[in-house]
Residue frames as qw, qx, qy, qz and C-alpha x, y, z in Angstrom:
[[0.426, -0.604, 0.668, 0.089, -78.16, -122.48, 212.01],
 [0.824, 0.200, 0.528, 0.041, -79.09, -125.18, 209.41],
 [0.594, 0.793, 0.059, 0.123, -78.04, -122.97, 206.52],
 [0.270, -0.876, 0.365, 0.164, -74.69, -122.02, 208.12],
 [0.659, -0.209, 0.656, 0.303, -72.91, -125.05, 206.80],
 [0.593, 0.602, 0.479, 0.238, -74.35, -124.59, 203.34],
 [0.150, 0.987, 0.021, 0.046, -73.53, -121.01, 203.17],
 [0.453, -0.715, 0.490, 0.209, -69.95, -121.54, 204.51],
 [0.693, 0.056, 0.637, 0.334, -69.38, -124.31, 201.78],
 [0.479, 0.777, 0.355, 0.203, -70.78, -122.06, 199.14],
 [0.063, -0.982, 0.162, 0.076, -68.54, -119.12, 200.14],
 [0.556, -0.493, 0.600, 0.295, -65.45, -121.35, 200.27],
 [0.673, 0.314, 0.623, 0.246, -66.33, -122.77, 196.90],
 [0.368, 0.895, 0.209, 0.139, -66.93, -119.47, 195.24],
 [0.268, -0.885, 0.331, 0.189, -63.63, -118.13, 196.68],
 [0.637, -0.179, 0.680, 0.317, -61.71, -121.12, 195.29],
 [0.576, 0.605, 0.513, 0.198, -63.48, -120.64, 191.97],
 [0.154, 0.988, -0.015, -0.020, -62.39, -116.87, 191.86],
 [0.380, -0.708, 0.534, 0.261, -58.74, -117.73, 192.73],
 [0.683, 0.130, 0.655, 0.295, -58.75, -120.38, 190.00],
 [0.445, 0.827, 0.313, 0.141, -60.03, -117.76, 187.47],
 [0.038, -0.978, 0.195, 0.057, -57.33, -115.30, 188.58],
 [0.181, -0.616, 0.757, 0.120, -54.53, -117.82, 188.60],
 [0.928, 0.197, -0.106, -0.299, -55.46, -120.64, 186.16],
 [0.681, 0.354, -0.620, 0.164, -53.64, -123.84, 186.81],
 [0.240, -0.456, 0.609, -0.603, -54.03, -123.77, 190.59],
 [0.387, -0.106, -0.910, -0.104, -56.28, -126.85, 190.23],
 [0.158, 0.136, 0.611, -0.764, -59.01, -125.32, 192.44],
 [0.480, 0.039, -0.321, -0.816, -61.71, -125.49, 189.90],
 [0.572, -0.133, -0.780, -0.215, -62.76, -129.09, 190.65],
 [0.323, -0.309, -0.760, 0.472, -62.91, -128.85, 194.35],
 [0.132, 0.142, 0.119, -0.974, -64.49, -125.42, 194.07],
 [0.553, -0.054, -0.482, -0.678, -67.29, -126.90, 191.89],
 [0.492, -0.232, -0.837, 0.063, -67.77, -129.84, 194.26],
 [0.163, -0.238, -0.556, 0.779, -68.12, -127.43, 197.26],
 [0.288, 0.095, -0.083, -0.949, -70.53, -125.29, 195.39],
 [0.583, -0.108, -0.679, -0.434, -72.68, -128.25, 194.31],
 [0.437, -0.278, -0.785, 0.340, -72.53, -129.76, 197.86],
 [0.012, 0.172, 0.344, -0.923, -73.59, -126.29, 199.32],
 [0.458, 0.008, -0.290, -0.840, -76.48, -125.98, 197.00],
 [0.589, -0.178, -0.775, -0.144, -77.59, -129.56, 197.92],
 [0.319, -0.200, -0.695, 0.612, -77.21, -128.81, 201.54],
 [0.155, 0.140, 0.167, -0.964, -79.20, -125.61, 201.22],
 [0.531, 0.004, -0.447, -0.720, -82.00, -127.26, 199.27],
 [0.848, -0.170, -0.431, -0.259, -82.29, -130.60, 200.87],
 [0.048, -0.621, 0.639, -0.452, -80.60, -130.57, 204.25],
 [0.752, -0.232, 0.442, -0.431, -82.80, -133.23, 205.85],
 [0.951, 0.298, -0.062, -0.062, -82.09, -135.75, 203.15],
 [0.525, 0.620, -0.478, 0.334, -78.38, -135.19, 203.40],
 [0.103, -0.504, 0.664, -0.543, -78.15, -135.48, 207.23],
 [0.621, -0.148, 0.537, -0.551, -80.90, -137.90, 208.17],
 [0.933, 0.237, 0.153, -0.223, -80.86, -140.66, 205.56],
 [0.740, -0.150, 0.521, 0.398, -78.52, -143.18, 203.91],
 [0.573, 0.691, 0.352, 0.266, -79.24, -141.25, 200.56],
 [0.062, -0.987, 0.094, 0.119, -77.46, -138.10, 201.75],
 [0.444, -0.578, 0.554, 0.402, -73.90, -139.39, 201.44],
 [0.593, 0.256, 0.680, 0.348, -74.78, -141.10, 198.17],
 [0.283, 0.904, 0.318, 0.029, -76.29, -137.88, 196.86],
 [0.186, -0.910, 0.269, 0.253, -73.14, -136.00, 197.65],
 [0.571, -0.248, 0.687, 0.375, -70.90, -138.61, 196.10],
 [0.533, 0.492, 0.628, 0.281, -72.91, -138.68, 193.00],
 [0.158, 0.979, 0.121, -0.030, -73.03, -134.82, 192.75],
 [0.363, -0.747, 0.422, 0.363, -69.29, -134.66, 193.45],
 [0.560, 0.010, 0.719, 0.412, -68.57, -137.19, 190.54],
 [0.392, 0.749, 0.503, 0.180, -70.98, -135.34, 188.26],
 [0.030, -0.986, 0.064, 0.150, -69.38, -131.96, 189.01],
 [0.465, -0.560, 0.550, 0.409, -65.98, -133.35, 188.52],
 [0.593, 0.252, 0.659, 0.388, -66.80, -134.74, 185.14],
 [0.244, 0.911, 0.321, 0.085, -68.49, -131.58, 183.94],
 [0.225, -0.915, 0.245, 0.227, -65.49, -129.44, 185.28],
 [0.588, -0.283, 0.594, 0.470, -62.94, -131.60, 183.55],
 [0.490, 0.566, 0.543, 0.380, -64.75, -131.19, 180.22],
 [0.010, -0.989, -0.133, 0.058, -64.90, -127.41, 180.91],
 [0.445, -0.702, 0.387, 0.400, -61.19, -127.27, 181.61],
 [0.579, 0.033, 0.625, 0.522, -60.36, -129.07, 178.46],
 [0.306, 0.791, 0.471, 0.243, -62.54, -126.61, 176.60],
 [0.194, -0.972, 0.010, 0.135, -60.92, -123.60, 178.28],
 [0.553, -0.563, 0.472, 0.393, -57.31, -124.77, 178.15],
 [0.632, 0.706, -0.232, -0.218, -57.11, -125.77, 174.50],
 [0.922, -0.128, 0.202, 0.305, -54.27, -127.79, 173.16],
 [0.257, 0.898, -0.347, -0.087, -51.00, -126.68, 172.01],
 [0.814, 0.309, -0.436, 0.229, -47.78, -128.55, 171.03],
 [0.743, -0.566, -0.156, 0.321, -45.40, -129.33, 173.81],
 [0.023, 0.966, -0.244, -0.084, -42.80, -126.76, 174.53],
 [0.777, 0.399, -0.373, 0.312, -39.31, -127.55, 173.37],
 [0.705, -0.692, 0.025, 0.156, -36.77, -128.20, 176.12],
 [0.579, -0.358, 0.367, 0.633, -33.63, -127.96, 174.01],
 [0.265, 0.718, -0.168, -0.621, -32.73, -125.58, 171.27],
 [0.096, -0.226, 0.873, 0.421, -31.50, -128.54, 169.03],
 [0.319, 0.396, 0.853, -0.116, -35.12, -129.68, 168.93],
 [0.286, 0.767, 0.273, -0.505, -36.08, -126.46, 167.11],
 [0.173, -0.340, 0.622, 0.684, -33.96, -126.90, 163.91],
 [0.056, 0.255, 0.779, 0.570, -36.02, -126.32, 160.84],
 [0.036, -0.725, -0.652, 0.219, -38.83, -124.42, 162.70],
 [0.158, 0.651, 0.207, 0.713, -40.02, -120.98, 161.55],
 [0.363, -0.545, -0.426, 0.624, -39.72, -118.03, 163.91],
 [0.117, 0.905, 0.245, 0.329, -40.31, -114.37, 164.11],
 [0.438, 0.160, -0.313, 0.827, -37.65, -111.85, 165.13],
 [0.305, -0.840, -0.443, -0.067, -38.98, -109.92, 168.08],
 [0.349, -0.860, 0.165, 0.334, -35.74, -108.13, 168.99],
 [0.535, 0.772, -0.332, -0.088, -33.21, -107.30, 166.19],
 [0.947, -0.152, 0.119, 0.258, -30.54, -109.88, 165.61],
 [0.015, 0.903, -0.405, -0.143, -27.03, -108.40, 165.70],
 [0.827, 0.372, -0.420, 0.044, -24.45, -110.43, 163.78],
 [0.628, 0.241, -0.615, 0.411, -22.24, -112.75, 165.95],
 [0.121, -0.246, 0.592, -0.757, -23.99, -111.85, 169.21],
 [0.179, -0.404, -0.896, 0.035, -26.92, -113.31, 171.24],
 [0.105, 0.169, 0.245, -0.949, -28.65, -109.88, 171.50],
 [0.425, -0.054, -0.473, -0.770, -31.52, -110.95, 169.24],
 [0.402, 0.063, 0.802, -0.438, -34.65, -112.63, 170.24],
 [0.370, 0.002, -0.689, -0.623, -36.92, -114.84, 168.24],
 [0.663, -0.037, 0.445, -0.601, -40.34, -116.32, 169.00],
 [0.324, 0.114, -0.886, -0.312, -40.52, -120.09, 167.93],
 [0.387, -0.448, -0.797, -0.121, -43.98, -121.31, 168.53],
 [0.381, -0.875, -0.204, -0.219, -44.83, -119.88, 172.04],
 [0.759, -0.455, -0.041, 0.463, -41.32, -119.75, 173.21],
 [0.169, 0.967, -0.177, 0.067, -38.76, -116.84, 173.16],
 [0.895, -0.153, 0.080, 0.412, -35.10, -117.79, 172.48],
 [0.188, -0.762, 0.339, 0.519, -31.89, -115.77, 172.20],
 [0.810, 0.507, 0.268, 0.124, -30.83, -115.71, 168.58],
 [0.305, -0.596, 0.472, 0.574, -27.62, -115.24, 166.60],
 [0.760, 0.584, 0.277, 0.070, -26.85, -114.93, 162.90],
 [0.639, -0.079, 0.241, 0.726, -24.09, -113.97, 160.59],
 [0.127, 0.367, 0.327, 0.862, -26.12, -111.06, 159.33],
 [0.181, 0.100, 0.405, -0.891, -28.27, -108.34, 160.87],
 [0.162, -0.415, -0.838, -0.314, -32.03, -109.17, 160.97],
 [0.198, -0.261, 0.121, -0.937, -34.71, -106.71, 161.75],
 [0.332, 0.155, 0.742, -0.562, -37.60, -107.22, 164.20],
 [0.656, 0.432, 0.195, -0.588, -40.59, -108.69, 162.38],
 [0.432, 0.476, -0.676, -0.360, -38.62, -110.71, 159.87],
 [0.971, -0.056, 0.095, -0.213, -39.53, -114.44, 159.43],
 [0.075, 0.652, -0.754, -0.028, -36.61, -116.63, 160.03],
 [0.938, -0.021, -0.325, -0.114, -35.74, -120.38, 160.13],
 [0.556, -0.674, 0.484, -0.053, -33.70, -121.99, 162.87],
 [0.717, 0.522, -0.461, -0.026, -30.67, -123.67, 161.36],
 [0.625, 0.084, -0.692, 0.352, -29.02, -124.79, 164.51],
 [0.541, -0.760, -0.059, -0.355, -29.26, -124.66, 168.28],
 [0.625, 0.170, -0.573, 0.502, -26.76, -124.59, 171.10],
 [0.203, -0.111, -0.608, 0.760, -27.47, -124.21, 174.73],
 [0.095, 0.602, 0.596, -0.523, -29.90, -121.44, 175.23],
 [0.203, 0.634, -0.153, -0.731, -29.67, -119.90, 171.95],
 [0.737, 0.435, 0.509, 0.092, -30.57, -120.65, 168.28],
 [0.225, -0.304, 0.454, 0.807, -28.86, -119.67, 165.07],
 [0.516, 0.618, 0.545, -0.232, -31.27, -118.29, 162.43],
 [0.250, -0.099, 0.515, 0.814, -31.40, -117.17, 158.96],
 [0.455, 0.356, 0.096, -0.811, -34.08, -115.12, 157.09],
 [0.588, 0.343, 0.731, 0.043, -36.64, -117.10, 155.11],
 [0.092, 0.347, -0.436, -0.825, -36.21, -116.05, 151.41],
 [0.670, 0.463, 0.470, -0.340, -39.10, -116.40, 149.03],
 [0.287, -0.222, 0.650, 0.667, -37.98, -117.45, 145.73],
 [0.536, 0.415, -0.104, -0.728, -39.91, -116.21, 142.68],
 [0.692, 0.198, 0.694, 0.036, -41.60, -119.05, 140.80],
 [0.160, -0.158, 0.617, 0.754, -40.99, -119.24, 137.01]]
């Protein structure tokens, strides 16, 4: 019976950890880590945790340590990237790649700017895979033009 609580905490922590790995961003990694560490402590030293003043202090210390380590791990896993643009006007001057052919004077084309996909229009046809520059933005679309490389003298 003494191990029941520790095993239950361990199982809950492992399930939360698996959910976090399957759906990153659910913010379950920190509580999962705390539950797993608490379960291991409970399984290893149940008398200290239940019968002394040091038990709650050990759990608090372990929880803080687990939280700190988990936050550092999260930062390493997540990496950093520039913030996503919220308006097409903020993309003017950015380079993009055409991922769906741009048809003149329509918004059928698609371009990837940074990590975002935007509807694109142009006054000329542009094939998929072409590098383009955003010259203007309006609403949910951007106007692009192919990037030309000028020969150097």
